[in-house]
DSSP file (Angstrom, degrees, kcal/mol; ACC not computed):
  #  RESIDUE AA STRUCTURE BP1 BP2  ACC     N-H-->O    O-->H-N    N-H-->O    O-->H-N    TCO  KAPPA ALPHA  PHI   PSI    X-CA   Y-CA   Z-CA
    1    1 A M              0   0    0      0, 0.0    54,-2.2     0, 0.0     2,-0.3   0.000 360.0 360.0 360.0 149.9    0.0    0.0    0.0
    2    2 A H  E     -AB  54  84A   0     82,-0.8    82,-2.7    52,-0.2     2,-0.4  -0.684 360.0-171.4 -89.6 139.6    1.1    3.5   -0.6
    3    3 A Y  E     -AB  53  83A   0     50,-2.4    50,-2.4    -2,-0.3     2,-0.5  -0.994  16.2-139.8-129.8 136.5    1.7    6.0    2.2
    4    4 A V  E     -AB  52  82A   0     78,-3.5    78,-2.3    -2,-0.4     2,-0.6  -0.849  12.3-161.3 -95.2 125.7    2.3    9.7    2.1
    5    5 A I  E     -AB  51  81A   0     46,-3.5    46,-2.3    -2,-0.5     2,-0.6  -0.937   8.2-174.9-107.8 113.7    4.9   11.0    4.5
    6    6 A H  E     +AB  50  80A   0     74,-2.7    74,-2.6    -2,-0.6     2,-0.4  -0.941   8.4 176.9-113.4 114.4    4.6   14.8    4.9
    7    7 A A  E     -AB  49  79A   0     42,-2.9    42,-2.6    -2,-0.6     2,-0.4  -0.970  15.2-158.2-126.2 129.7    7.3   16.2    7.1
    8    8 A L  E     -AB  48  78A   0     70,-2.8    69,-3.4    -2,-0.4    70,-1.4  -0.900  22.9-121.5-108.4 133.2    7.9   19.9    8.0
    9    9 A D  E     - B   0  76A   0     38,-2.8    67,-0.3    -2,-0.4     2,-0.2  -0.299  29.2-102.3 -69.1 152.2   11.3   21.1    9.1
   10   10 A R    >   -     0   0    0     65,-3.0     3,-1.5     1,-0.1     4,-0.2  -0.493  27.7-126.2 -66.6 143.5   11.9   22.8   12.5
   11   11 A S  T 3  S+     0   0    0      1,-0.3     3,-0.4    -2,-0.2    -1,-0.1   0.763 109.7  48.4 -65.1 -24.3   12.2   26.5   12.1
   12   12 A D  T 3  S+     0   0    0      1,-0.2    -1,-0.3    63,-0.1    -2,-0.0   0.093  75.6 111.3-101.6  23.1   15.6   26.5   13.9
   13   13 A A    X   -     0   0    0     -3,-1.5     3,-2.1     1,-0.2    -1,-0.2   0.696  50.4-179.2 -74.1 -18.1   17.1   23.6   11.9
   14   14 A G  T 3   -     0   0    0     -3,-0.4     3,-0.5     1,-0.3    -1,-0.2  -0.288  67.6 -17.7  56.9-132.9   19.6   25.8   10.2
   15   15 A D  T 3> S+     0   0    0      1,-0.2     4,-2.3     2,-0.1    -1,-0.3   0.163 102.9 112.4 -93.6  21.0   21.8   23.9    7.8
   16   16 A L  H <> S+     0   0    0     -3,-2.1     4,-2.1     1,-0.2    -1,-0.2   0.891  75.6  54.4 -55.7 -42.6   20.9   20.5    9.3
   17   17 A R  H  > S+     0   0    0     -3,-0.5     4,-1.4     1,-0.2    -1,-0.2   0.938 109.8  45.8 -59.3 -48.2   19.0   19.5    6.1
   18   18 A A  H  4 S+     0   0    0      1,-0.2     3,-0.2     2,-0.2    -1,-0.2   0.907 113.7  48.8 -63.3 -41.6   22.1   20.2    3.9
   19   19 A R  H  < S+     0   0    0     -4,-2.3     4,-0.3     1,-0.2    -1,-0.2   0.850 118.5  39.2 -66.0 -34.3   24.4   18.3    6.3
   20   20 A T  H  X S+     0   0    0     -4,-2.1     4,-2.2    -5,-0.2     3,-0.5   0.591  89.4  95.2 -92.6 -11.6   22.2   15.3    6.5
   21   21 A R  H  X S+     0   0    0     -4,-1.4     4,-2.7     1,-0.2     5,-0.3   0.865  80.0  53.2 -55.5 -48.7   21.0   15.2    2.8
   22   22 A P  H  > S+     0   0    0      0, 0.0     4,-2.0     0, 0.0    -1,-0.2   0.909 112.9  44.8 -56.1 -42.0   23.6   12.7    1.5
   23   23 A D  H  > S+     0   0    0     -3,-0.5     4,-2.3    -4,-0.3    -2,-0.2   0.895 112.6  52.9 -66.5 -40.5   22.6   10.1    4.2
   24   24 A H  H  X S+     0   0    0     -4,-2.2     4,-2.1     2,-0.2    -1,-0.2   0.941 110.5  46.0 -60.5 -49.7   19.0   10.8    3.6
   25   25 A L  H  X S+     0   0    0     -4,-2.7     4,-1.2     1,-0.2    -1,-0.2   0.877 112.3  50.9 -63.1 -39.3   19.3   10.2   -0.2
   26   26 A A  H  < S+     0   0    0     -4,-2.0     4,-0.4    -5,-0.3    -1,-0.2   0.888 109.1  52.0 -63.7 -38.6   21.3    7.0    0.4
   27   27 A Y  H >< S+     0   0    0     -4,-2.3     3,-1.5     1,-0.2    -2,-0.2   0.914 106.0  53.7 -62.9 -45.1   18.6    5.8    2.8
   28   28 A L  H >< S+     0   0    0     -4,-2.1     3,-1.8     1,-0.3     5,-0.3   0.792  94.3  70.6 -63.1 -28.1   15.9    6.3    0.3
   29   29 A A  T 3< S+     0   0    0     -4,-1.2    -1,-0.3     1,-0.3    -2,-0.2   0.731  90.9  61.9 -62.6 -21.6   17.7    4.2   -2.3
   30   30 A G  T <  S+     0   0    0     -3,-1.5     2,-0.3    -4,-0.4    -1,-0.3   0.321 100.7  61.5 -88.1   9.3   16.9    1.1   -0.3
   31   31 A F  S <  S-     0   0    0     -3,-1.8     2,-1.6    -4,-0.0    24,-0.1  -0.882  89.9-102.7-132.8 161.3   13.1    1.5   -0.5
   32   32 A E        -     0   0    0     22,-0.3    22,-2.4    -2,-0.3     2,-0.6  -0.643  45.7-178.8 -83.6  85.5   10.4    1.5   -3.1
   33   33 A V  E     -C   53   0A   0     -2,-1.6    20,-0.2    -5,-0.3     3,-0.1  -0.784  13.9-171.7 -89.5 121.7    9.8    5.2   -3.2
   34   34 A T  E     -     0   0A   0     18,-2.4     2,-0.3    -2,-0.6    19,-0.2   0.880  69.9 -14.1 -77.4 -42.3    7.0    6.1   -5.7
   35   35 A F  E    S+C   52   0A   0     17,-1.5    17,-3.6     2,-0.0    -1,-0.3  -0.981  72.0 150.0-159.9 148.6    7.4    9.8   -5.5
   36   36 A G  E     +C   51   0A   0     -2,-0.3    15,-0.2    15,-0.2    13,-0.0  -0.958   1.5 142.6-176.8 163.4    9.2   12.3   -3.4
   37   37 A G  E     -C   50   0A   0     13,-1.9    13,-2.4    -2,-0.3     2,-0.1  -0.932  48.9 -63.5 171.4 171.1   11.0   15.6   -3.0
   38   38 A P  E     -C   49   0A   0      0, 0.0     2,-0.3     0, 0.0    11,-0.3  -0.471  42.6-128.2 -74.7 147.6   11.6   18.6   -0.8
   39   39 A L  E     -C   48   0A   0      9,-2.7     8,-2.8   -32,-0.2     9,-0.9  -0.701  26.1-146.3 -87.2 147.3    8.8   21.0    0.1
   40   40 A L  E     -C   46   0A   0     -2,-0.3     6,-0.2     6,-0.2     2,-0.1  -0.923   1.5-137.7-121.3 142.4    9.6   24.7   -0.6
   41   41 A D    >   -     0   0    0      4,-2.8     3,-2.2    -2,-0.4     6,-0.0  -0.215  47.3 -82.6 -82.4-177.3    8.5   27.8    1.2
   42   42 A D  T 3  S+     0   0    0      1,-0.3    -1,-0.1     2,-0.1    -2,-0.0   0.688 131.5  54.0 -64.6 -17.9    7.3   30.9   -0.6
   43   43 A D  T 3  S-     0   0    0      2,-0.1    -1,-0.3     3,-0.0     3,-0.1   0.377 120.6-106.8 -95.1   4.4   11.0   32.0   -1.1
   44   44 A G  S <  S+     0   0    0     -3,-2.2     2,-0.3     1,-0.3    -2,-0.1   0.618  75.2 138.4  82.7  12.3   11.8   28.7   -2.8
   45   45 A E        -     0   0    0      1,-0.1    -4,-2.8     2,-0.0    -1,-0.3  -0.696  63.0-101.7 -90.4 144.0   13.8   27.4    0.2
   46   46 A M  E     + C   0  40A   0     -2,-0.3    -6,-0.2    -6,-0.2     3,-0.1  -0.421  47.7 162.2 -64.7 133.2   13.5   23.8    1.4
   47   47 A C  E     -     0   0A   0     -8,-2.8   -38,-2.8     1,-0.3     2,-0.3   0.299  59.2 -21.8-137.4   5.9   11.2   23.6    4.4
   48   48 A G  E     -AC   8  39A   0     -9,-0.9    -9,-2.7   -40,-0.3     2,-0.4  -0.983  63.5 -96.4 171.4-171.9   10.2   19.9    4.5
   49   49 A S  E     -AC   7  38A   0    -42,-2.6   -42,-2.9   -11,-0.3     2,-0.4  -0.982  13.1-162.7-136.9 146.7    9.8   16.7    2.6
   50   50 A L  E     +AC   6  37A   0    -13,-2.4   -13,-1.9    -2,-0.4     2,-0.4  -0.986  19.8 172.6-128.1 120.1    7.0   14.8    0.9
   51   51 A I  E     -AC   5  36A   0    -46,-2.3   -46,-3.5    -2,-0.4     2,-0.6  -0.993  20.9-159.9-132.7 133.0    7.6   11.1    0.2
   52   52 A V  E     -AC   4  35A   0    -17,-3.6   -18,-2.4    -2,-0.4   -17,-1.5  -0.963  22.6-177.5-110.3 118.6    5.2    8.5   -1.2
   53   53 A V  E     -AC   3  33A   0    -50,-2.4   -50,-2.4    -2,-0.6     2,-0.8  -0.908  24.6-137.8-119.8 145.0    6.4    5.0   -0.3
   54   54 A N  E     +A    2   0A   0    -22,-2.4   -22,-0.3    -2,-0.4     2,-0.3  -0.878  43.4 144.7-104.3 103.7    5.0    1.6   -1.2
   55   55 A V        -     0   0    0    -54,-2.2     6,-0.1    -2,-0.8    -2,-0.0  -0.871  55.8-110.2-134.3 167.7    5.2   -0.7    1.8
   56   56 A E  S    S+     0   0    0     -2,-0.3     2,-0.3     1,-0.1   -54,-0.1   0.854  89.9  13.6 -67.7 -39.3    3.0   -3.4    3.3
   57   57 A T  S  > S-     0   0    0      1,-0.1     4,-1.8   -56,-0.1     5,-0.1  -0.889  70.3-111.9-139.7 162.0    1.7   -1.8    6.4
   58   58 A R  H  > S+     0   0    0     -2,-0.3     4,-2.7     1,-0.2     5,-0.2   0.876 118.9  57.9 -60.9 -36.6    1.3    1.5    8.2
   59   59 A E  H  > S+     0   0    0      1,-0.2     4,-2.5     2,-0.2    -1,-0.2   0.895 104.6  50.6 -61.7 -38.7    3.7    0.2   10.8
   60   60 A A  H  > S+     0   0    0      2,-0.2     4,-2.4     1,-0.2    -1,-0.2   0.875 109.3  50.6 -65.3 -36.7    6.3   -0.3    8.0
   61   61 A A  H  X S+     0   0    0     -4,-1.8     4,-2.6     2,-0.2    -2,-0.2   0.905 110.5  50.4 -67.4 -39.6    5.7    3.3    6.8
   62   62 A E  H  X S+     0   0    0     -4,-2.7     4,-2.6     2,-0.2    -2,-0.2   0.908 111.6  47.6 -62.4 -41.3    6.2    4.5   10.4
   63   63 A E  H  X S+     0   0    0     -4,-2.5     4,-2.1     2,-0.2    -2,-0.2   0.915 111.1  51.0 -64.9 -42.5    9.4    2.6   10.6
   64   64 A F  H  X S+     0   0    0     -4,-2.4     4,-0.7     2,-0.2    -2,-0.2   0.944 113.2  45.5 -58.2 -49.9   10.6    3.9    7.3
   65   65 A A  H >< S+     0   0    0     -4,-2.6     3,-0.8     1,-0.2     6,-0.3   0.911 113.5  48.8 -61.9 -45.0    9.8    7.5    8.4
   66   66 A A  H 3< S+     0   0    0     -4,-2.6    -1,-0.2     1,-0.2    -2,-0.2   0.812 109.8  52.8 -67.6 -30.5   11.5    7.0   11.8
   67   67 A G  H 3< S+     0   0    0     -4,-2.1    -1,-0.2    -5,-0.2    -2,-0.2   0.564  79.7 114.0 -83.2  -8.7   14.7    5.5   10.2
   68   68 A D  S XX S-     0   0    0     -3,-0.8     4,-2.6    -4,-0.7     3,-0.6  -0.439  73.4-130.1 -63.1 130.8   15.2    8.4    7.8
   69   69 A P  H 3> S+     0   0    0      0, 0.0     4,-1.9     0, 0.0     6,-0.2   0.821 108.5  59.0 -53.7 -33.0   18.4   10.2    8.7
   70   70 A Y  H 34>S+     0   0    0      2,-0.2     5,-2.4     1,-0.2     4,-0.3   0.942 109.9  42.5 -59.0 -46.2   16.5   13.5    8.6
   71   71 A A  H X45S+     0   0    0     -3,-0.6     3,-1.7    -6,-0.3    -1,-0.2   0.932 112.7  52.7 -66.0 -45.7   14.2   12.2   11.3
   72   72 A E  H 3<5S+     0   0    0     -4,-2.6    -1,-0.2     1,-0.3    -2,-0.2   0.820 107.9  52.5 -59.1 -32.0   17.1   10.7   13.3
   73   73 A A  T 3<5S-     0   0    0     -4,-1.9    -1,-0.3    -5,-0.3    -2,-0.2   0.510 116.7-114.3 -82.4  -4.6   18.9   14.0   13.2
   74   74 A G  T < 5 +     0   0    0     -3,-1.7    -3,-0.2    -4,-0.3   -64,-0.1   0.755  69.4 140.6  79.6  25.5   15.8   15.8   14.6
   75   75 A L      < +     0   0    0     -5,-2.4   -65,-3.0    -6,-0.2     2,-0.2   0.860  47.7  79.9 -67.7 -37.5   15.2   17.9   11.4
   76   76 A F  E     -B    9   0A   0     -6,-0.3   -67,-0.3   -67,-0.3     3,-0.1  -0.521  48.0-173.3 -88.5 137.3   11.4   17.6   11.5
   77   77 A E  E    S+     0   0A   0    -69,-3.4     2,-0.3     1,-0.3   -68,-0.2   0.798  83.2   8.9 -83.2 -37.8    9.0   19.6   13.6
   78   78 A R  E     -B    8   0A   0    -70,-1.4   -70,-2.8     2,-0.0     2,-0.4  -0.996  61.5-171.4-149.8 138.5    6.0   17.6   12.5
   79   79 A V  E     -B    7   0A   0     -2,-0.3     2,-0.4   -72,-0.2   -72,-0.2  -0.998   4.9-173.3-131.7 127.7    5.5   14.4   10.5
   80   80 A T  E     -B    6   0A   0    -74,-2.6   -74,-2.7    -2,-0.4     2,-0.5  -0.950   7.2-159.8-119.8 144.2    2.2   13.0    9.3
   81   81 A I  E     +B    5   0A   0     -2,-0.4     2,-0.4   -76,-0.2   -76,-0.2  -0.991  15.6 174.8-124.6 125.6    1.7    9.6    7.6
   82   82 A T  E     -B    4   0A   0    -78,-2.3   -78,-3.5    -2,-0.5     2,-0.0  -0.994  30.4-117.8-136.3 135.3   -1.5    9.0    5.5
   83   83 A G  E     -B    3   0A   0     -2,-0.4     2,-0.4   -80,-0.2   -80,-0.3  -0.366  31.2-159.9 -67.6 153.3   -2.5    6.1    3.4
   84   84 A L  E     -B    2   0A   0    -82,-2.7   -82,-0.8    -2,-0.0    -1,-0.0  -1.000  19.2-158.4-139.5 135.3   -3.0    6.7   -0.3
   85   85 A R        -     0   0    0     -2,-0.4   -82,-0.0   -84,-0.1    -2,-0.0  -0.906  31.2-135.2-109.6  98.1   -4.9    4.9   -3.1
   86   86 A P        +     0   0    0      0, 0.0     3,-0.1     0, 0.0    -2,-0.0  -0.293  42.7 151.0 -57.6 132.1   -3.2    6.1   -6.3
   87   87 A L        +     0   0    0      1,-0.4     3,-0.4    -2,-0.0     2,-0.3   0.610  56.2  46.8-128.5 -48.5   -5.7    7.0   -8.9
   88   88 A L  S    S+     0   0    0      1,-0.2    -1,-0.4     2,-0.1     0, 0.0  -0.764 110.1  19.7-103.9 147.6   -4.3    9.7  -11.2
   89   89 A G              0   0    0     -2,-0.3    -1,-0.2    -3,-0.1     0, 0.0   0.650 360.0 360.0  75.0  15.0   -0.8    9.8  -12.7
   90   90 A T              0   0    0     -3,-0.4    -2,-0.1     0, 0.0    -1,-0.1   0.480 360.0 360.0 -94.0 360.0   -0.3    6.1  -12.3
């Protein structure tokens, strides 16, 4: 099943995203990521992440999100995980 992981950075994260990005991208390579990318604020600066991952269960999506180096580094202020039934663009 597909799950959307919507994560917003802490406002005081500074350059933590840039420092952690190589580990984050390497981590993602080990999973079936359907779609993903950085969220941008009104100035075009990265302010979060949106990832759609295809895993068996919600628990697997939660484990995926928790194991992300961004999450482990404390980058995110808020993370939501929501199931998705792809309909368009598939």
